[in-house]
C-alpha positions as CSV (number, residue, x, y, z in Angstrom):
1,M,8.4,-5.1,9.5
2,I,5.4,-4.6,11.9
3,S,3.3,-2.0,10.5
4,K,-0.1,-0.8,11.6
5,L,-2.4,-3.7,12.1
6,P,-5.9,-3.9,13.4
7,V,-7.4,-5.0,16.7
8,N,-11.1,-4.9,17.5
9,C,-12.0,-2.6,20.3
10,P,-13.8,-4.9,23.1
11,F,-16.3,-2.1,23.8
12,C,-17.5,-0.9,20.4
13,E,-16.0,-3.7,18.0
14,E,-14.5,-1.2,15.7
15,E,-11.1,-2.0,14.2
16,V,-8.3,0.0,15.7
17,D,-5.3,0.2,13.5
18,F,-2.0,0.8,15.5
19,E,1.8,0.6,15.0
20,W,2.9,-2.3,17.5
21,S,6.5,-2.4,17.0
22,K,7.2,-0.4,20.2
23,Y,5.1,-2.9,22.2
24,I,7.1,-5.8,21.5
25,V,7.9,-7.4,24.9
26,D,9.7,-10.9,23.6
27,Q,10.6,-12.5,20.2
28,E,11.0,-16.2,19.6
29,K,12.2,-17.7,16.5
30,Y,10.8,-21.1,15.4
31,H,11.9,-22.7,12.0
32,G,12.2,-19.7,10.0
33,E,9.1,-18.0,11.5
34,V,9.5,-15.1,14.1
35,E,6.8,-14.6,16.7
36,N,6.7,-11.0,18.4
37,T,4.8,-11.0,21.6
38,I,2.9,-7.8,22.0
39,E,1.6,-6.2,25.3
40,C,-0.1,-2.8,25.4
41,D,-1.5,-1.3,28.4
42,E,-4.2,1.3,28.2
43,L,-5.0,1.8,24.4
44,E,-7.5,4.4,23.8
45,C,-10.1,3.6,21.1
46,P,-10.5,6.4,18.6
47,H,-14.1,5.6,18.1
48,C,-15.6,5.3,21.3
49,H,-12.9,6.7,23.7
50,E,-12.9,3.7,25.9
51,V,-9.3,2.3,27.5
52,F,-8.4,-1.3,27.0
53,N,-5.4,-3.5,27.0
54,V,-4.1,-5.4,23.9
55,F,-2.1,-8.6,24.0
56,G,-1.1,-11.3,21.5
57,S,1.5,-12.0,18.7
58,V,2.5,-10.7,15.2
59,Y,4.4,-13.4,13.1
60,E,7.0,-12.8,10.4
61,A,8.1,-15.3,8.1
62,P,10.9,-14.9,7.0
63,K,12.0,-12.2,9.5
64,G,11.0,-8.8,8.4
65,T,8.2,-10.0,6.2
66,Y,4.8,-9.7,7.7
67,S,2.9,-13.1,7.9
68,Y,-0.2,-13.0,10.3
69,H,-1.2,-11.6,13.6
70,E,-3.4,-12.6,16.6
71,L,-4.1,-9.6,18.8
72,S,-6.9,-9.2,21.5
73,G,-8.2,-6.3,23.1
74,E,-9.4,-6.8,26.6
75,P,-11.2,-4.3,28.9
76,I,-9.2,-3.0,32.0
77,Q,-9.8,-4.9,35.2
78,D,-10.4,-2.8,38.1
């Protein structure tokens, strides 16, 4: 179960909690662990209102149980 998880805004460095379930683009299973690959274009920071992209993974072990996450916010390149 992926719930609200934080990512740091690359502009103001504040944590942004967001529900990532609808941004899963791939899911891989490795020895009882599930890696959910996340890609989100144009997330707006509620603190500074800058827009950025988020990518990374949320891990479950076993499936349906949150283990850890590695999410990064990156400024949008023109």
